C-alpha positions, -999 to +999 in steps of 0.1 A: -110-580-353-075-587-366-084-623-376-115-610-393-095-584-412-070-610-423-098-633-435-115-604-454-083-593-470-075-629-482-111-633-495-111-600-514-077-608-530-089-643-539-122-632-554-105-606-575-080-632-588-109-656-595-128-629-614-098-621-637-090-658-641-126-669-651-131-690-620-168-687-610-172-687-573-206-696-560-199-696-523-171-686-499-168-690-461-139-690-437-134-705-403-104-684-394-087-687-360-059-670-342-035-682-316-024-658-289-001-660-260-002-639-228+030-626-211+036-627-174+027-590-172-007-595-188+002-583-223-006-605-252+002-610-288-008-632-317+016-660-325-003-674-356-034-670-376-049-699-397-074-691-424-096-720-436-115-708-466-141-731-481-149-723-516-177-736-539-169-732-576-193-737-606-173-765-624-149-792-614-124-779-640-120-748-619-109-765-586-072-767-594-070-731-606-090-719-575-066-737-552-036-722-569-051-687-566-053-690-528-015-690-527-013-659-549-041-642-528-021-650-497+010-634-512-010-603-523-027-597-489-013-565-475-025-571-440-009-606-438+023-590-453+023-565-424+021-590-396+051-602-375+036-636-370+027-664-395-006-662-414-013-696-429-042-709-450-057-743-456-082-739-484-108-764-494-126-762-528-157-781-539-181-780-568-217-769-565-239-800-565 
């Protein structure tokens, strides 16, 4: 649930930034994954979360701006900013064909 929350927070931040930057997003998906470690006493914790958003934009001219907005969305995500482990992202942006 934490990985899903991080993914959703990034998506909402990103889509907001796209809307105010005139980047038209036609599709968005994320294959987010978290890495956990388990201690000797059975407790566990996340050590990293990797977001892998795949975005489809309307025009090729929007790809560069969309990719840049992922970094800003990552910076704005309050959930990621609240974690004591790294939250990374590897975004991939394409054009609707």
